[in-house]
N, C-alpha and C positions, 0 to 999 in steps of 0.2 A: 570469542571472539569468532570470527565470520568465519563459513565453508569456504571461505578461498581464501583462507589462510590455512587450512588445514587442519583446525580444531573443529570437534563435534561441538554441538551448541546442546548444552542439557535440556532447553526449552523445544529442540527437534525433535530430541529423544523420548520425551512423555508426552508430545502432542499441545503443546503450552501456548505456540508461538502466536500462532495467527489463534485471533480467536474471533467467534461468529457474530460478537455483536457489537458494533456499535458504542464504546466506551467514553463516558461523558468528558474525564480526566485526558484521554489520548489528543494530538493536535492533526490537523487534519489539513488535508489537500483534496481538490477535485481534478477530475480528467472531465472532458467532455460528453463520452460519449461510452454508453456501458456495451462491451463487449465480451465475451466469456475468453474468448482467445487472446486478449489483452491481456484480460484478469488475470490469465496463466501464465503471462511471458511475462507482467508486473508481478507478480510472487516468485515465480522465478528467481529473477532479476534480486528481487526482496532475502530471498532465502540464502540467495551464494554472497551476495557483499552489506547484508545489515547482521545485527545481531539480536537486539530489539525486538516484543511485540507487537505485533502490528495488525492492523485488520483494513479487510478489502473489502467493499459492496456496495450494493446498487441501491442509490439513490433519488429521488426525484427531489427538479426544480425548478423554475420558472425564466425561461426565455428572456429575451430582447422584448419580444412581441407576449407576454405575460401568457403562453402554454408553458403545459408542462411536459417536459423531457424529463429521461431517465440520463443520469449520471453517475461515474467511477466514485467512488469516496473510500478514498486514503487515507486510514487513518496510523498513529504513530506514538507509542507511550513513552520515546524520548526524544523532546526536538529536536536534538542533535541530527538524527538521524532521518527527521524530516528534512532540512536541510541536507542534507548530503543525500538526500530523495531527489530534491527537487534539481541542485545540482548537479549530478555524478549521474544518474541513470540517463540510458540511450535515451534523444532525440524522438526516436523515433514511437517510443512508448507511452512517453506521457506528456506529447504536445501534437 
């Protein structure tokens, strides 16, 4: 259960919920900018509303003018949580 439901998550207790590397089997979405404050807010929202393991990190990509830009990459082990994140996360966090 999520923290919002009042039940502690065993993955949180053992520090295994947020992974430090991008796992190949996770499903990913990206945010256009990398901002440490934004990353903390997204992390807080995920810990409070979702249950599974996840990844938040910085990545590089090419924009429409072929210049390298930093983006925020967010991945979830369970694809349902990615869908819920894209639908339910506050618009000021992900857009």
